[in-house]
N, C-alpha and C positions, 0 to 999 in steps of 0.2 A: 432429714433419713439417711441411714449410713449406707453407703452403697459399698458394698464388696465384688471381688472378683471371685465367684464361687467355683472353686472345686470340688468336683464330688464324682463318686461310681455310680454309674445308673446301672443298675440290677435289672436284668430282661425277667418278666414273667411271662412265661410260654404257655398259651391256654391251647390245649388241643385233647384229643382222645386216643385212648388206648386201652386194646380188648385185651385181658390175660385171665389165664385159668387160675382162680382161689380158690382155697382151702373154705369148708363151710364157715358160715358166721353165724354169731346170734341172731335170732328174728328180732330183737329190738333195736339193732342200728343196721343202716344200709353200708354199702362197699362202693368204694370209689377208686377206679386205677389212678395212681399217681403216678409219671415217668420223672425221674430226677437226671440232667444231666450235667457236666462239669466240663468247664472249659480248660484243659488241660497245656493251650499255646504257651502261657507264662501266668505265673503267681502275679494276683492283682496287689497284695500286700503281703509284708513278711512280717510276723512278730516275735518277739523275744521270749523266752523261757520264764522271765517274771512278769507277761503280760495280764496276768490275775495275781493281783495282791489284796492285801485286808487291811483293816484298820483295827484299832484300840481308839475309841473316843476316850479324850483328856478328862473326861468325866471318870474316868477310872483312876485316875491319879486323885483327883479331887475326894475320891472317896473310898482310895486304898483297896484297889483291886474287887471291892463288893464284893459277889460270893467267887469270883475267879480266884483260882489259885494256879499260880503259874510252876508251881512244883510237882501238879500232879503228874503222873505217868502217863493215865489216860490222854489228860489233854494236850501232853508232849506229843503222846504218839500221832493224836488227830492233827496237831500242828506242822508237825515232822513230816505228815505225808502229802501236804501240799506244796514243801519246798522244792525249787526256790522261789521265794516270795518275796514280795517287799511287806513290809509290815510300817503303815505309816499311822503315828499317834497324833492325833490331831481332834478337829471339831472347834464350836464354839467355846467351852470351857477352856481351849489353848490360850486365849487371849486374856487370861486370867491368872494364869500359872504364874509363879514365883518361885524360880528354884532356891531353896535353901539348903548351904554348904554348911551350915553351923552358926551363921551370923544372922543377927535379928533381920527379918526385911526391910528396906527401903520402902518399899511402899504397900501401904496398908488402905482398904475401904477407898478404891478408887472410884473418884467422885462421879465419873458417867457411867458406874455399873450399875445397869438396869436390867429389868426382866428376872430378878431373882440370880443375877451373876453376880458374884463379887469374889474378890481377890483370893487365893489359896495359895499353899506352899507346895511343891515337892521337893523332897527329902533327898540327900544323897544316896541314901539307902535303898528309897524308892528305885532311882534312877538303876542304880546296880542291879536290884531285881527284873526291870524290864530288860536291861542290857543281857544280862546272863540268860533269861527265856529265850531272846532273840537267837542268841548264839547257841543254843541249845536245841532250837528247833531250825535252825540254818533259815533264817528270815534274815533279809536286810533291813536295818532301822532307818525309818526317816522321820523325823523330828519336827514338828509344828512350833515354832518360838511365838512368843506373846510379840504382837504385833502393836498394841494399846499402850505399850509404854512409851510415852512421849515427853522430848523437851519440850521447853517452853515456845521454839520458835515452830514447832509442828513437825520435826524430823524424828525417827526412832530414835530411841535411847538404848544402844546395845550393852549397858551394863551389866545387867543381869544375865544376858544372854553370854557374854563373857564368862562369866562366873561359871557357867555351864560345859562351855568352851577348853576352858582351865583344867576344871576338874575330870571331864572324859578325856581330854588330851592327857593328864598325870595318871589317869588310869589306864592308857594307852587301847582306850574304846575308839573301834572303827565305825562312826556312825555313816552311813550309806548317803543319807539326803537331809538336807535342812529345807523347811518352809517357813515363810513369815506371814502369821495371819493366817485368821480362816472367814471367810466368806467377807471383804473388807468393803464388798458393796452393800451388806446388810448392817455397817456399823451404826448409820444412823438411827436404827432401831433400838440402839443402846446407847444413844447420848452422844456420840465420837462420830467426826468425819475424817478421814484420810483420802486425798485424793489421789487418785490413780497416777498422777506425775510423782508425787511425793512419793508413792509407794515405790515406782520404779528405783528411785535414788537410794531407797532404802535399801533394796534389793543390792544396788551396787557397792553400799557400805558394808551389806553382810558379806557379799563376795571377798571385799578387799580385805575384811577382819579376819575370814575363815584361811585366805591364801597363807595368813602369818603361821598357821597352825599346821608341819607338814603331815599330821597324820590325817587333815580334811582335805588337803589338796585334791583330792579326787573325789570327795563328797559333791554328789550333784543336789541342785537347787531348782525346787518347783515352784511354781506359782502362775498368777495369783490368786489362783482358788476362790475362784467366784462362785456364785451359789447358778442357779438353773437359768440358762441363759435368755431371759426374758429380756424385755428393754433395757432395764437398769443396768442389769449385770451384764448385758452386751455392750450398754456403754462405755461400761468401767472396764472390761477387757479390751476393746478396741483402744480406748485412750492410753492405758496400762502399755500396749506395744506402742502405739504411736510414739509414745515418749520414749521408746527405745529399753523398756523393761526387759523384752525378749534377748536383749546381751547378754542377761544377767542370770540367767535360768537355763537349765538343760532339757526341762519339761514343762509346757503349756498346761494347766490345769485349770479344769473347771468342775461344777458339781454337778448331779443331774438325778434327781426323782421323778417320778411319774405323776405321784399324786400327795395331797394331804392325808397322813394317815389317821387323822380323825373324820374323815370324810371319805375311807376307801372302801369299796365294795367289791366282792367277788368278782362279780362280770368286768370290772375293769383289768385283771390280769390276763382276761383272755378277749379283750378289744385292739385287733388289729391297728386302728388308727390311734389309739394310744400309744401302742410299743411304736409305730412309725414316727412318733413325735420326737424320738429319739435322734433321728435322721436330720431334721433342721438344727440340732444341736450340733451334731457333730459337724454339720457343714459350715453353720459360721463361724464354729471355732478354728477350723482349718483353713478358713478362707483370711480370717485377720493373721493366724500365724506365718500363712503362705504369704501375704502382704508386705509385713514389717518383721518378721523371723522366719526367712523363708530356711528348711530344714530342719528345724526344731522340732522336737515331740510332742505329740499334743496326747494328754491323757483325759480318762475320767478319775480325776482326783480324789473323790469322794463320791459314792453311788450307791442306790439299792432301790426298793420299790417305792417307798411312802415315806416322806420327810415326817418331823418331828414323834423319830422313833419308831416308824413302821405301821403298820395297822395290824390291831390284834387280833390273835386268832386268824391271820390270813399271810404277813409277812413269815411266818417262821413254818409254814405248811405246805403241802404239796404244791397248793396253786401258784406258789409265787415261783416257781421254778420255770414258769412260761415267759414272767419278764427277768428274769436273770439269764437265761440261756439266751434268747432273743437277742438280749443286751450283748451279748458275749459276742455273737457272731455279728449284726450289724456292726459293733466297736472296730472287728477285725476286719470285716470287708469293707468299711468306710475310711482305714487309714489309722486308728487311734493306736496307740504302743501300750498304752496301759491302762488297765480297770480297775481300780482299788475299792474293795467292795466293802460297804461301810454295813455290818463289822464281824469280826470272828466272833467276839463272844457282847451280849449286852441290848436291851431294847427287845423291839418285837423283830427284829430282821438279823439277829446274829446267827452266825453258820453253827454256833452250838448255843444249848437252850441255857439263860443262865440260871435256874434253878439248880440243874441236875448235871450240869455241864456234860450232856450228851449230844449227838450231832442231831440238827435239823435237815429236814430233806434237800435244804439249796447245800449242807455240808456235801452230800453223797453225790450231787449233780458237779460239784466244784471238783471234786477228787476223780471221777472220770472225764470230767474237761482235761485235768491235769495230765491224768494217764493217757488219754487217747488222742487227744488234738494237738499235733506239731503248729511248725512256724508258717510254711508256706500257704497261703489262703487262695482258694480259686473262685472265678466266677461259677454261679450255679444255677442253673432255670429249672421248673418243675412244673408240673400242673396245679395250678392256684386254686385248689378245690374249694369253691364259696366266699374265696376272698381270706380264706384259713387255714394256710398252710404257710412252713417256715422251713426254709432247709439251705444249710451251710456247709462248704466243703474243705479242709483242709489236707494235708500230709498228714499221717499219723507219726504220732510221737514214739519215734522208735526206741528214744533213750529212756523213755519212764514204761516201755512196754517189752514185750517178748516179740513185738513184731517187725518182720525184715524191710528194707528198704525197698522203696516201691510202693507200700501200701498207703491208701488212703481212706479219710474218716468223713464220713457226712452224719450231720445231727440234723435232726427232722422234728418239728413240732407241729402237731394236730392240735387245731384249737377249736374243729369241729365238735358240736356236742352229741353227735349222732351217727356220723359217719367213719367208718373204720376205712382206712386208706391202705390199698394194695400197694405197695411199692416195689417200681422194678428200676432198673439202671440197665436203659438199650447199649450202653457202650459195653456192658459186662451181663451178657443175659443170661449168664449161666455159671456164674461165678460162685465163689462160695462166700458167703457172707457172715459176719461176727455180729450178733445181733445183741446189745445192752439195753434193754428196755425197762424204763424206771416208770413205775405206777404205784399209785397209793395204795394204803390196805387200811380199809378195806375199799377195792378196785372202784366204787362209785362214791369215795368220798375225797373230793379235794381238800376239804380242809384238815385231812389227818395228817399227822406229825411223822406217819409211821411210811416206811416206801418201800418198796420191795424192787429186785432186782431179776427180771426174768422169773417171777414167781418166788425168789427166796427174800425173805424181809431182812434187811441190813442192820447190823447190831456189831458192837465190837465184840470179838470172841473174847477179849479178857483187856486188862488196862493195857497191855503193849501190843496186842495184835489185831490188825483191820480182818473185817472178813475176806475171802476171796471172791474177787471181783469178776466173776466168770461169764463170757458169752454164751449165746444161743446160739446153733448153727443153723444157718438156712441155705438156700441155693436158688440163686436168681432173684430173689423177691423175698418179703416179709411183710404182715399186716401190721401197721400200726394203729391200736385201738383210739375211740373218740378221746378228746383233751387229756392224751399223752404225749411224752417226748421219748425220743430214742438216739442213741448212737449206733451206727455201723460201721463196721469196719470191712474192708475189701482188701484181705492181706496180698494179694496177687493180682493188683491193677496192674502190675510193675511201670509206675509213675516215674518221673525222673526227679531227684531231690536236692534241696539244699539245706543242710540243718545251719540256721542263724544265730550265731550269738552277738547279742547288743551289749555292751559293757556301759553305757550311756556317755563315755568319754568321744569315742568316735564309733562308727560303723565298724564292727569287727564281724566276719564271717569266718566261719570254720565249716568247710565240707569234706565229710568223710565219705569215700566210695570204695571199697574194701573187694571189688571183684577183681580177681586176675592178680592179686596185690597191687592194686591200682591205687594210690592214697591220694587226694585233693586235699590241701588246706590252702584254702582263699582268705587273704587278710584284705581289710580295706582301711586305710590309716588317715583319711580325708587329704594327704598329699596326692597321693599316688594308687591305683588300684594295681596290687601285684599279684601274680598267683604262682606258686610255685608247687611243681609236681615231682614227686618222687617215685620213679618206677623200680620196681626193686632195687630201690636204694640206688641208682642211677640216677644221673644228671640231668634229667630232662625239664627244663625249666620256661614258663608261660609269663612273659612281662607283658602286663596291659598300661597302656595310657591313652590320653586322648591325642586326638590328630594334631599336628600342629598347627598353633594358634599365637598371635603376636602375644597374646596376654595372657599363655599358659606358663603355670610355675614348674620350671624343672627340678626333679629332686633327685638327687642322686642315690641308687642301688647299689647292695655289692652281694653276689652270690657265693656264698663260702663254698658250696661242694664243687665249684667250678673255678675261681678265683677270679670270675669278670664283674666287670662295673657294667651298670646301666643307667641311660639317662631316662626317667618317666616323668610324662606330665600329667597335671593335675585331672583326674575325671571324678565326676561326683555322682554320676548314675549309672545304674544299671539294672537289669531287668532278670529275673531269674525264675524258675520253674523247675516241679518235680519234685520227687520224694524218694531219696534214698541212692542218687549218684549225682551227674552233675551235669547242668546246661546253663550257657550262659549267653546272653544276647546283649551285645553292646553295640548300639548301632553307630555310626560314626568313629570307630575306635580303630586303632591300629594294633595287631597281636603281633608278638615278636618270639618267634620260638626258637629254641636251642638245644640240641641234643647231643649225647655221648652215642655214637654209632659203634664204638667198639663192642657195646654189651648188648647188639641187636638190637636196638631201640628203632623203631621204622621210620621217623623222621630223620634225615640225614643232614639236611640242610636249612639253612636260615631261612624264614617265611614270613613275608610281611602283607598282611590282607587286612580286608575290612569283610566281616563275617561273621557267624555263629558256631560255635563249639558245641557239638553234642555227646556226650557219651554213655550211650545205653547199656543198661544193664546184661543183655544177651548178646549184644551185636557189635561190642567194643566201640571205637570212637570214629566220627564223622565229621566233614566241615561242609558247611552249607554257605555259601559266599552270599552277600547282603551287597545291595545296591548303595553306593556310596550319596 
């Protein structure tokens, strides 16, 4: 049995009583108070703007778009509303795809093709259409390469992939990422075996090839893209990283589905134990990566409700939202950096319907998540009524909404079939709340394809315009009906904020705080943690580095505004909290301040200290020293 050093987040569930006045409720349901409390001391995790991505199954290539129309105005409107996003083109058919650039394919009728999978061609014209669509909707393309093209010695044959690289480079196509194979742990079911140690070597070879193309030098690589982390997939995942495969990827990926779509029932989507099964997968994956490739990101590289194309009449209905929203909440709280939804179009679990290309309920849920949920993630405790309540808290996404810095977004799921939750926030007892309640239409039909937001059925206004997603105003509390879910924004929470941007090459943070003309720009470039602060365009510089150590890496930094040079030491960790301004806590770190007092800046002398800097929206800046 494998032994792993487990790193995981313990989410506290508080059982307590709370009495509050409520509005009259339907006599058919009971009401139960539910208090939600949030720990704002620090963020437990920070997600990027592309945390939620989507897929196209490579079967779309094989079947030449099926009923999907990449030029449709309404489809582009729906897709662009989810940007920025990764678009991963992959799946089982990816390992049977041959790029056809005009010459006859060298690979025909792969001898190991089983289970109705046979080799097929992707034309240059189709790849053009795919790339043009991604550009039109502002999605970043990740393409899954055929890993089953093998030489006699068992190593990967990159000949066909290089034809695609050459074509894309010639066309000046910026491909954001590459993947090599789909669920290699499952290859034996198709009559072929690729050992994880060999796949690690293949990824190294792929990286070396990509570095020869200037346009792909910034492309990321993801893998090994194993299936659900049962014993077989986990063993493959572990051996891949033990063989140093983690050196050649930017994000470690595994796939996850809750059930087999051919044997899924409605009660599965509302089962807390089934929802919690994701926790074990995340903990195992992160433990392996932490052991062998610390610092690498971990993604759900392909995920949905049920494999084998989803559950008919369920995976594309309102009820599927319970699994999807909870998956997003758990993944963010437990430290994942990406969740790639299978898929945007196709099968029974697409975000849009494969027949009429209109949004399924999970599309509207995903859109609200993108619009309202920001980067910083906070630990959340709540009254877990009957063990069937889930709640998660983030900063509000102020870049995609009209909310001000300091706002927070809480999303809550009520799995109870008869109990209405009377939800309160003791930290904000009389706060104004903006409620976004999603319900099926009709309200008692969990298998409906129609969904309403605060009573308004959601449909496109026309092919170029989405409906207005307007909140319902509440004061201090709101009622969440049985078997529904909702987002609630607390606009005046006055929680401090970091806006984080991750470019997959290094951890880059940009912090914007525009109160009293104080703007923070925070950059982390793996060599040192540098703060640059501009105060009314005068020179106030924060430079941050690790305390002196014999093995520290010294890095030169130059400040153009003052002409000063600095020596900075390597530092790899910081923790942050807040929603809209700046708060940094870096224990055991030396901060050096430098300022220009001729313009009235408060700090006049260089200061060296170990501590925490907090800049509050209404109270200016303060310093709290920490013990060394």
